[in-house]
C-alpha positions as MATLAB code, in Angstrom:
seq = 'MSGFAGWVDYERDLRREGATTRTMTATMACRGPDAEEVWLSERAAFGHRRLAVLDPKGGRQPMRAEHDGRELAVLAFNGEIYNAGEVRAELAARGHRFRTRSDTEVILEAYLEWGAGCAAKLNGIFAFAVWDPRSEELLLARDQLGAKPVIYYPTPTGVLFASEPKALLAHPWVDAVVDTDGFRELLSQAGTPGAVVFKGMHEVRAGHVVRIGERGIVTEKYWGLEGREHTDDRDATIANVRRLLEESIGRQLRADVPVCSLLSGGLDSSGLTAIAAHILAERGEGPVRTFTVDYAGLAENFVPDQVRTSLDAPYVKDLVAHVGSEHTDVMLDTSDLLDPVMRAETIRARDLPSPLGDMQTGLYLLYRAAAEHSTVALTGQLADSLFGGPAWVQDPEFANADTFPWVALAQRRACPDGLGNGLLAPALRRSLDIPGYVRDRFHEALAEVPHVGEADPQERRMREITYTHLTRYPETLIRNDERLSAYVGLETRVPFCDPELLQYAFNTPWHLQTFDGREKSLLRAAVADLLPESVLKRPKSPFPVSVDPGYAKVLRTELSEILADPSAPVAPFLDPQGARELLDDPNSLAEGWRGRTNVELILQLDTWLRDYGVRLDLDV';
ca = [
       1.705   21.169    8.513;
       4.704   19.903   10.407;
       6.027   17.017   12.422;
       7.440   17.012   15.914;
       9.081   14.566   18.284;
      10.346   14.800   21.815;
      11.389   13.243   25.052;
      10.735   14.057   28.695;
      12.776   12.287   31.374;
      12.808   13.063   35.085;
      16.079   11.248   35.812;
      18.175   11.611   32.652;
      19.962   14.771   31.473;
      18.507   15.243   27.988;
      20.982   17.967   27.051;
      23.190   15.029   26.061;
      20.529   13.447   23.834;
      20.665   15.737   20.835;
      21.630   12.931   18.443;
      18.662   10.754   19.448;
      16.263   13.684   19.255;
      17.531   14.582   15.784;
      17.220   10.967   14.640;
      13.584   10.838   15.749;
      12.840   14.184   14.124;
      14.560   13.272   10.851;
      12.097   10.438   10.222;
       9.486   13.121    9.495;
      11.510   15.193    7.045;
       8.736   14.844    4.451;
       6.244   16.462    6.817;
       8.459   19.502    7.168;
      10.793   20.127    4.227;
      11.328   23.821    5.029;
      13.153   23.720    8.372;
      14.460   21.496   11.149;
      15.284   22.607   14.669;
      16.030   20.905   17.970;
      15.756   22.331   21.485;
      17.361   20.619   24.484;
      17.085   21.104   28.228;
      17.844   18.974   31.246;
      14.382   17.419   31.507;
      12.896   17.910   28.024;
      14.027   17.655   24.392;
      12.000   18.816   21.376;
      12.576   18.338   17.649;
      10.515   19.916   14.871;
      10.223   19.693   11.079;
       8.302   22.538    9.449;
       6.255   23.082    6.319;
       5.829   26.859    6.218;
       2.203   27.769    5.423;
       1.833   31.025    7.389;
       4.548   33.531    8.351;
       7.551   31.571    6.981;
      10.089   33.653    8.895;
       8.242   34.208   12.155;
       6.831   30.765   12.927;
      10.007   28.807   13.548;
       9.807   26.003   16.110;
      10.269   24.809   18.772;
       9.083   28.245   19.905;
       9.974   29.550   23.358;
       8.316   32.096   25.634;
      10.652   33.977   28.003;
      10.344   36.730   30.580;
      13.304   38.500   32.170;
      15.617   35.760   30.950;
      13.438   33.023   32.454;
      12.000   30.371   30.166;
       8.232   30.040   30.659;
       7.170   27.497   28.030;
       8.378   25.705   24.885;
       5.992   24.669   22.082;
       6.069   22.282   19.121;
       2.977   22.407   16.907;
       1.551   20.672   13.845;
      -1.435   22.080   11.950;
      -3.267   25.351   11.446;
      -5.356   27.541   13.772;
      -8.175   29.073   11.750;
      -9.352   31.466   14.470;
      -5.844   32.627   15.331;
      -6.792   36.249   14.608;
      -9.667   36.243   17.083;
      -7.652   34.498   19.795;
      -4.748   36.872   19.178;
      -7.048   39.878   19.645;
      -8.415   38.472   22.906;
      -4.923   37.817   24.222;
      -3.715   41.258   23.171;
      -6.589   42.779   25.127;
      -5.313   40.848   28.135;
      -1.856   42.359   27.772;
      -0.013   39.798   25.647;
       2.446   41.113   23.077;
       3.292   39.330   19.836;
       6.557   39.248   17.902;
       5.219   37.345   14.856;
       1.954   36.843   12.993;
       2.192   33.044   13.223;
      -0.497   30.891   14.785;
       2.295   29.067   16.640;
       2.857   32.108   18.831;
      -0.896   32.402   19.402;
      -0.957   28.881   20.900;
       2.091   29.626   23.035;
       0.574   32.806   24.469;
      -2.789   31.067   24.882;
      -1.069   28.421   26.991;
       0.504   31.090   29.181;
      -2.935   32.625   29.694;
      -5.179   29.565   30.066;
      -2.899   26.582   30.639;
      -4.400   23.268   29.519;
      -7.661   25.135   28.824;
      -6.079   26.798   25.783;
      -7.059   23.895   23.484;
     -10.757   24.669   23.959;
     -10.148   28.197   22.611;
      -8.816   26.976   19.274;
     -10.565   26.216   15.991;
      -8.407   24.351   13.533;
      -6.535   21.178   12.768;
      -3.846   20.855   15.401;
      -1.698   18.732   17.620;
       0.861   20.320   19.919;
       3.218   19.692   22.792;
       4.065   22.301   25.443;
       6.818   21.873   28.009;
       6.429   24.052   31.084;
       9.778   24.253   32.940;
       8.089   25.979   35.890;
       5.998   22.915   36.748;
       8.110   20.422   34.779;
       4.925   19.243   33.072;
       4.283   18.267   29.451;
       0.955   19.062   27.807;
      -0.148   17.173   24.675;
      -3.293   18.347   22.857;
      -5.271   17.278   19.794;
      -7.993   19.048   17.804;
     -11.692   18.400   18.198;
     -12.027   15.728   15.517;
      -8.458   14.432   15.547;
      -7.397   15.690   12.122;
      -3.794   15.967   13.357;
      -2.049   13.194   15.298;
       0.091   13.080   18.426;
       1.285    9.783   19.897;
       3.071    9.099   23.157;
       5.022    6.224   24.681;
       5.414    6.191   28.484;
       8.813    5.142   29.847;
       9.723    4.236   33.444;
      11.088    7.745   33.994;
       9.110    9.921   31.567;
       7.594    9.814   28.105;
       8.433    9.896   24.395;
       6.056   11.665   21.997;
       5.775   12.351   18.279;
       3.486   13.062   15.352;
       3.931    9.551   13.938;
       4.921    6.054   15.111;
       8.007    6.043   12.887;
       9.574    8.790   14.998;
       9.038    6.803   18.205;
      10.371    3.641   16.562;
      13.584    5.552   15.811;
      14.283    5.796   19.556;
      16.574    3.006   20.844;
      14.156    2.140   23.666;
      11.193    1.414   21.367;
      10.775   -1.858   19.467;
       8.310   -2.539   16.653;
       6.186   -4.994   18.633;
       2.502   -5.632   17.929;
       0.484   -7.515   20.547;
      -2.849   -9.283   20.120;
      -5.118   -6.274   20.511;
      -2.813   -4.188   18.338;
      -3.082   -6.806   15.594;
      -6.863   -6.920   16.025;
      -6.993   -3.146   15.698;
      -4.911   -3.304   12.528;
      -7.185   -5.894   10.916;
     -10.540   -4.578   12.083;
     -11.170   -1.017   10.782;
     -12.645   -0.340   14.241;
     -10.903    3.034   14.642;
     -10.682    2.748   18.426;
      -9.885    6.205   19.860;
      -6.495    6.320   21.546;
      -5.414    2.930   20.172;
      -2.112    2.527   18.328;
      -1.125   -0.739   16.652;
       2.399   -0.746   18.112;
       2.705   -1.996   21.683;
       3.236    0.647   24.347;
       2.075    3.554   22.171;
      -1.049    5.629   22.814;
      -2.665    8.366   20.761;
      -4.137   11.468   22.337;
      -7.856   11.198   21.684;
      -9.629   13.789   19.578;
     -10.867   16.658   21.740;
      -8.568   15.698   24.615;
      -5.422   16.917   26.313;
      -2.915   14.745   28.153;
      -0.905   16.176   31.041;
       2.303   14.350   31.910;
       4.306   15.039   35.032;
       6.645   13.261   37.397;
       3.630   11.895   39.303;
       1.980   10.340   36.263;
      -0.328   10.892   33.290;
      -3.747   12.568   33.367;
      -6.148   12.668   30.399;
      -8.801   15.403   30.186;
     -11.616   15.883   27.671;
     -12.233   19.450   26.509;
     -14.624   18.865   23.579;
     -17.091   16.265   22.376;
     -20.341   15.885   20.483;
     -23.259   16.999   22.648;
     -26.950   16.161   22.512;
     -28.924   19.308   21.652;
     -32.544   19.794   20.627;
     -32.853   20.836   16.987;
     -35.550   23.501   16.644;
     -34.878   24.858   13.118;
     -37.287   24.011   10.332;
     -36.106   22.642    6.987;
     -35.391   25.975    5.305;
     -33.539   27.333    8.325;
     -31.523   24.125    8.617;
     -30.472   24.290    4.968;
     -29.501   27.943    5.349;
     -27.452   27.211    8.478;
     -25.610   24.341    6.813;
     -24.710   26.655    3.919;
     -23.588   29.418    6.282;
     -21.445   27.094    8.382;
     -19.838   25.607    5.271;
     -19.035   29.028    3.850;
     -17.516   30.154    7.131;
     -15.417   27.007    7.461;
     -14.170   27.012    3.862;
     -13.477   30.749    3.998;
     -11.250   30.287    7.061;
      -9.445   27.337    5.536;
      -8.627   29.102    2.265;
      -6.273   31.455    4.118;
      -2.588   30.683    3.555;
       0.637   32.293    2.364;
       1.121   29.426   -0.094;
      -0.909   28.027   -3.039;
      -4.168   26.269   -2.080;
      -6.073   23.745   -4.214;
      -9.152   21.537   -3.999;
      -9.203   17.777   -4.586;
     -12.160   17.114   -6.863;
     -13.956   13.833   -7.589;
     -17.088   15.150   -9.284;
     -19.202   13.960   -6.360;
     -21.453   16.142   -4.261;
     -18.997   16.648   -1.377;
     -15.891   17.777   -3.229;
     -17.923   19.622   -5.884;
     -19.876   21.592   -3.301;
     -16.676   22.436   -1.451;
     -14.951   23.495   -4.677;
     -17.884   25.622   -5.805;
     -18.044   27.460   -2.477;
     -14.260   27.963   -2.554;
     -14.485   29.381   -6.090;
     -17.259   31.757   -5.001;
     -15.302   32.975   -1.963;
     -12.100   33.464   -3.954;
     -14.000   35.454   -6.589;
     -15.471   37.702   -3.889;
     -11.963   38.296   -2.538;
     -10.656   39.157   -5.988;
      -8.508   36.026   -5.979;
      -8.609   32.796   -7.924;
      -9.477   30.912   -9.930;
      -9.649   27.888   -7.656;
      -7.180   25.168   -8.623;
      -8.486   21.577   -8.802;
      -6.940   18.102   -9.095;
      -8.613   14.805  -10.006;
      -7.205   11.290  -10.247;
      -8.119    9.069  -13.197;
      -6.858    5.819  -14.708;
      -5.802    5.017  -18.244;
      -8.326    2.671  -19.859;
     -10.906    3.108  -17.096;
     -13.502    4.736  -19.349;
     -13.252    1.964  -21.954;
     -13.445   -0.916  -19.469;
     -15.687    0.476  -16.726;
     -18.742   -1.602  -15.764;
     -21.053   -0.054  -13.110;
     -21.794   -2.153  -10.041;
     -23.595   -1.693   -6.718;
     -20.556    0.109   -5.257;
     -19.242    2.197   -8.149;
     -22.134    3.481  -10.183;
     -20.411    5.954  -12.502;
     -17.127    7.387  -13.718;
     -15.821   10.602  -12.172;
     -14.547   12.220  -15.367;
     -17.829   13.464  -16.933;
     -18.960   15.078  -13.670;
     -15.554   16.611  -13.044;
     -15.665   18.116  -16.517;
     -19.097   19.634  -15.850;
     -18.045   21.102  -12.504;
     -14.756   22.512  -13.841;
     -16.620   24.266  -16.659;
     -19.276   25.503  -14.247;
     -16.896   27.165  -11.744;
     -14.046   27.935  -14.149;
     -11.350   26.183  -12.141;
      -7.735   25.788  -13.180;
      -7.834   22.015  -13.489;
      -5.342   19.143  -13.665;
      -6.210   15.515  -14.365;
      -3.711   13.198  -12.685;
      -3.735   10.261  -15.099;
      -2.348    6.990  -13.731;
      -1.784    3.627  -15.360;
      -1.155    0.137  -14.038;
       2.614    0.594  -13.973;
       2.188    3.548  -11.600;
       0.097    1.477   -9.211;
       2.534   -1.448   -9.363;
       5.691    0.619   -8.945;
       7.404   -1.119   -5.990;
       8.792    2.180   -4.715;
       5.360    3.812   -4.676;
       3.746    0.814   -2.991;
       6.437    0.686   -0.321;
       6.157    4.425    0.265;
       2.441    4.177    1.018;
       3.267    1.710    3.797;
       6.114    3.899    5.008;
       3.862    6.956    4.990;
       1.130    5.221    6.978;
       3.458    3.066    9.123;
       0.895    0.324    8.499;
      -0.258   -2.124    5.800;
      -3.699   -1.888    4.187;
      -6.080   -4.189    2.293;
      -6.793   -1.268   -0.074;
      -3.416   -1.325   -1.772;
      -4.266    0.146   -5.178;
      -6.547    2.752   -3.612;
      -3.780    3.863   -1.235;
      -1.242    4.111   -4.046;
      -3.650    6.070   -6.250;
      -4.413    8.494   -3.440;
      -0.729    8.888   -2.633;
       0.079    9.678   -6.277;
      -2.766   12.207   -6.411;
      -1.353   13.960   -3.359;
       2.135   13.911   -4.831;
       0.929   15.485   -8.068;
      -1.025   18.174   -6.217;
       2.015   18.942   -4.049;
       3.989   19.881   -7.150;
       1.735   22.937   -7.549;
       0.125   23.548   -4.159;
       1.105   23.308   -0.504;
      -2.429   23.098    0.899;
      -5.366   21.027   -0.394;
      -9.011   21.161    0.657;
     -10.755   17.776    0.777;
     -14.377   16.705    1.141;
     -13.591   14.049    3.713;
     -16.191   13.323    6.396;
     -19.106   14.884    4.508;
     -20.529   11.392    4.033;
     -20.359   10.696    7.753;
     -21.862   14.071    8.599;
     -24.791   13.964    6.183;
     -25.670   10.260    6.012;
     -24.017    9.475    2.699;
     -22.445    5.985    2.908;
     -24.243    3.076    1.286;
     -24.173    1.138    4.537;
     -26.220    3.864    6.241;
     -28.958    3.579    3.634;
     -29.163   -0.239    3.867;
     -31.098   -1.432    6.965;
     -29.106   -4.686    7.026;
     -25.923   -2.776    7.792;
     -27.367    0.184    9.677;
     -29.070   -2.169   12.156;
     -26.201   -4.651   12.502;
     -24.649   -5.332   15.899;
     -21.370   -3.804   14.772;
     -20.071   -0.759   12.916;
     -22.021   -0.551    9.639;
     -18.922   -0.233    7.450;
     -17.575   -3.412    9.061;
     -20.925   -5.169    8.601;
     -20.805   -4.386    4.884;
     -17.254   -5.739    4.599;
     -18.219   -8.893    6.517;
     -21.179   -9.438    4.213;
     -19.594   -8.657    0.867;
     -15.857   -9.290    1.284;
     -14.957  -11.659    4.141;
     -16.821  -12.733    7.317;
     -13.744  -11.819    9.351;
     -13.480   -8.333    7.873;
     -12.034   -6.554    4.884;
      -8.864   -8.202    3.590;
      -8.679  -11.007    6.149;
      -9.738  -13.888    3.909;
      -6.254  -15.355    3.380;
      -5.141  -15.323    6.994;
      -4.712  -18.765    8.526;
      -8.095  -20.106    9.691;
      -6.790  -20.970   13.177;
      -5.427  -17.444   13.547;
      -8.713  -15.922   12.427;
     -10.644  -18.011   14.919;
      -8.297  -17.094   17.758;
      -8.286  -13.374   16.957;
     -12.090  -13.268   16.649;
     -12.050   -9.964   14.786;
     -15.879   -9.806   14.607;
     -16.074  -10.130   18.397;
     -13.377   -7.500   18.899;
     -15.193   -5.032   16.643;
     -18.544   -5.763   18.276;
     -17.082   -4.926   21.693;
     -15.677   -1.642   20.362;
     -19.065   -0.863   18.799;
     -20.832   -1.309   22.116;
     -18.276    0.973   23.776;
     -19.141    3.642   21.198;
     -22.876    3.213   21.714;
     -22.455    3.734   25.455;
     -21.054    7.216   24.758;
     -23.838    8.489   22.485;
     -25.522   11.659   23.848;
     -29.217   11.050   23.248;
     -31.932   13.705   23.445;
     -34.926   11.489   24.197;
     -35.617   10.333   20.652;
     -39.037    8.650   20.565;
     -38.694    7.268   17.052;
     -36.520    4.104   16.951;
     -35.024    5.048   13.568;
     -34.099    8.526   14.789;
     -32.395    6.969   17.803;
     -30.519    4.423   15.696;
     -29.340    6.964   13.138;
     -28.066    9.234   15.914;
     -26.017    6.260   17.128;
     -24.706    5.511   13.642;
     -23.816    9.147   13.005;
     -21.973    9.264   16.331;
     -19.882    6.204   15.458;
     -19.126    7.736   12.050;
     -17.861   10.945   13.634;
     -15.859    9.383   16.476;
     -14.546    6.086   15.052;
     -14.483    6.288   11.272;
     -12.190    9.374   11.203;
      -9.573    7.484   13.236;
      -9.149    5.286   10.162;
     -10.071    7.614    7.294;
      -8.638   10.976    8.371;
      -5.484    9.470    9.887;
      -4.822    7.551    6.677;
      -5.189   10.609    4.445;
      -3.210   12.857    6.777;
      -0.198   10.544    6.755;
      -0.256    9.927    2.991;
      -0.478   13.635    2.177;
       2.072   14.621    4.818;
       4.584   12.203    3.311;
       4.679   14.300    0.134;
       4.652   17.659    1.933;
       0.993   18.470    1.243;
      -1.224   19.813    4.015;
      -4.787   18.535    3.652;
      -7.566   20.548    5.262;
     -11.028   19.197    6.033;
     -13.698   21.955    6.074;
     -16.455   19.462    6.920;
     -14.702   18.827   10.267;
     -15.443   22.297   11.629;
     -16.588   21.850   15.272;
     -19.666   24.067   14.958;
     -20.761   22.327   11.766;
     -20.180   18.936   13.400;
     -22.378   19.780   16.378;
     -25.125   21.223   14.193;
     -25.296   18.364   11.691;
     -24.994   15.698   14.399;
     -28.079   17.068   16.135;
     -30.156   17.458   12.957;
     -32.918   14.796   12.982;
     -32.706   12.016   10.430;
     -36.001   12.964    8.779;
     -34.403   16.313    7.852;
     -31.140   14.668    6.767;
     -33.140   12.624    4.230;
     -36.106   14.910    3.561;
     -36.134   14.242   -0.216;
     -35.680   10.484    0.095;
     -32.003   10.537   -0.910;
     -28.721   10.470    0.914;
     -27.224   13.844    1.906;
     -30.458   15.778    1.308;
     -29.315   18.715    3.440;
     -25.936   19.093    1.783;
     -27.438   18.812   -1.688;
     -30.005   21.487   -0.896;
     -27.394   23.730    0.716;
     -25.227   23.855   -2.432;
     -27.916   23.394   -5.103;
     -27.542   26.902   -6.531;
     -23.787   26.438   -7.039;
     -23.629   23.136   -8.934;
     -24.593   21.870  -12.391;
     -27.650   19.646  -12.495;
     -25.601   16.585  -13.473;
     -23.527   16.748  -10.304;
     -26.555   17.376   -8.097;
     -28.268   14.249   -9.436;
     -25.170   12.026   -9.482;
     -25.455    8.840   -7.383;
     -22.690    8.383   -4.850;
     -19.538    6.632   -6.081;
     -16.340    6.022   -4.052;
     -12.683    6.727   -4.858;
     -11.783    5.151   -8.232;
      -9.457    2.190   -8.703;
      -7.952    0.473  -11.716;
      -9.991   -2.112  -13.622;
      -7.002   -3.314  -15.669;
      -6.829   -7.156  -15.521;
      -3.050   -6.752  -15.645;
      -3.077   -5.386  -12.114;
      -4.749   -8.502  -10.722;
      -2.348  -10.669  -12.735;
       0.647   -9.129  -10.983;
      -1.000   -9.601   -7.586;
      -1.466  -13.293   -8.364;
       2.178  -13.620   -9.345;
       3.365  -11.941   -6.152;
       1.093  -14.119   -4.017;
       2.454  -17.267   -5.685;
       6.013  -16.122   -4.902;
       5.137  -15.695   -1.226;
       3.443  -19.090   -1.171;
       6.602  -20.664   -2.582;
       8.868  -18.973   -0.009;
       8.657  -20.552    3.474;
      10.944  -17.810    4.807;
       8.526  -15.037    3.843;
       7.697  -13.005    6.976;
       3.968  -13.426    6.413;
       4.178  -17.205    5.823;
       3.288  -18.224    9.425;
       0.072  -16.187    9.207;
      -1.023  -17.249    5.710;
      -3.663  -19.807    4.743;
      -1.735  -21.883    2.124;
      -4.775  -23.858    1.019;
      -6.850  -20.730    0.539;
      -4.022  -19.097   -1.393;
      -3.650  -22.133   -3.673;
      -7.384  -22.248   -4.347;
      -7.337  -18.572   -5.273;
      -4.377  -19.068   -7.604;
      -5.958  -22.148   -9.211;
      -9.093  -20.187  -10.070;
      -8.370  -17.814  -12.999;
     -11.488  -15.790  -12.164;
     -10.772  -15.405   -8.453;
      -9.919  -11.705   -8.724;
     -12.305  -10.887  -11.536;
     -14.821   -9.137   -9.273;
     -12.491   -6.161   -8.917;
     -11.130   -4.228   -5.971;
     -13.178   -6.002   -3.277;
     -11.902   -9.408   -4.316;
      -8.357   -8.086   -4.384;
      -8.347   -6.931   -0.748;
      -7.406  -10.360    0.632;
      -4.331  -10.529   -1.599;
      -3.412   -6.881   -1.085;
      -3.346   -7.319    2.696;
      -1.081  -10.380    2.563;
       1.352   -8.621    0.229;
       1.439   -5.468    2.354;
       1.722   -7.433    5.605;
       4.760   -9.225    4.192;
       6.449   -5.938    3.229;
       5.576   -4.319    6.578;
       6.837   -7.217    8.685;
      10.097   -7.221    6.757;
      10.786   -3.501    6.383;
       9.749   -2.506    9.910;
      11.208   -5.590   11.586;
       7.836   -6.078   13.280;
       7.556   -8.787   15.931;
       4.044  -10.092   16.461;
       3.612  -10.912   20.156;
       0.297  -12.756   19.987;
      -1.281  -14.665   22.854;
      -3.579  -16.653   20.564;
];
């Protein structure tokens, strides 16, 4: 994992812009605590912060390719290439010679061989920038699912680019302005590919490359989900899912630094951990190291509901004993979640506010604890999306809604205008029309779905829902986790995002995905021999949050302080009457995390507007 930033300008001499390049790069020091380097030329400037995972001495960046004293290409890269060995062998057979064993050099040589087509050769989590002085062209590329970010900001005479918005905001030409659609994107959980909340910024879409030259910007798609007929029977499908998982996890366990698994006791993370333990044992390595987050007092005060059906701890205990992992419980209490430094750092890590304040802080603290012992962590993210796990997929009301199903659930159970938006001023909510914005984005997604002539209406609908989960939901979920973990110097890897596994599961018919009448039938069957019975039978339950009434009490106090301060940055966007009614009702936050989202968003918006100096440029 790393962070990079840069600048291309076709009229300005960037050899004089070292200070600006270093300032942009320094904003991502947490992403790369091991090294910082800057490279300057007349037309291009690159900065890089590195977290050394493979070949600590040989993978320094920006990396340059030269021949007879002539510079051919310069590369800055963030991520890991899991098939670097295979690509290296192919390039060596074509006459390329390597000075290091780093995957960075593999990308650089692949670019020299295949140009922009090099991205299609790679399997991994990656984002990279290549400057070619021969053509004076910049290439930006992002992995197939978008696990690693790269953002760009066109200027009148070139472009700025970086791994995160904060690096672009450090440039003197870029202001923290959010326009109407940017604000809608922030509040909607739509996950629109390519969209960035800050005005003027664009994100390279997953599976795409962007070529930038003096004549303009060209975007090219090199990978996407394809419609393919599924001909395997049930047993063959289960066996293929297991094989693809083992291959993906085996590749992603390779590192020159300690690797761990983040464990919740659910099917996804438990299956991943069990396979990892099995592979490590076969290699004569291990045991696998595991980390779980828990909350003081949760066991004594937990009451199951339709969202959270069970505690993690008993299932974690069973899985740890079953695979013999070296385990750490990360125990948090209310003071940890309310620490103002920790709460501010989650916003700084993400560059954005969130209605899931306590969940973000808990996740951030889990990552920070894991980073004290490991540099790389495997996560079970996206397994739900891949194997039909979310509750909203199982409920016809949400699965058949005219919007993204996760948004439909939030509109039904939290706020009609979307998760966390209940305390925004009513006039603002009407003008923004978040439900209409999300519906339009949903229809755009549906227009992309590669169908294979499904005759059954349910099969057709579930293909559409799975497609939206794999192309829109990750833009919110994976991006969020990547930024939080990167901020503490932890590289998170997502084995369920392997391109071959994605294609295979996407094209598996719904009747096979749910052959036993439960969610994630295929995944459960694929790992059944590796897990204890308790974990196999456990109903799905999401990431835990605190149930301490003291947490809600502090939120109420902070909301009342904002309400009493007309100079608060969020005041013009707040519904004072709604806030007063909430504060007058002592039971207003008693329903738990879902009821807290409206307050959490207002509090985080206020901090974000103040700390980032954000100017909302709304035409509503």
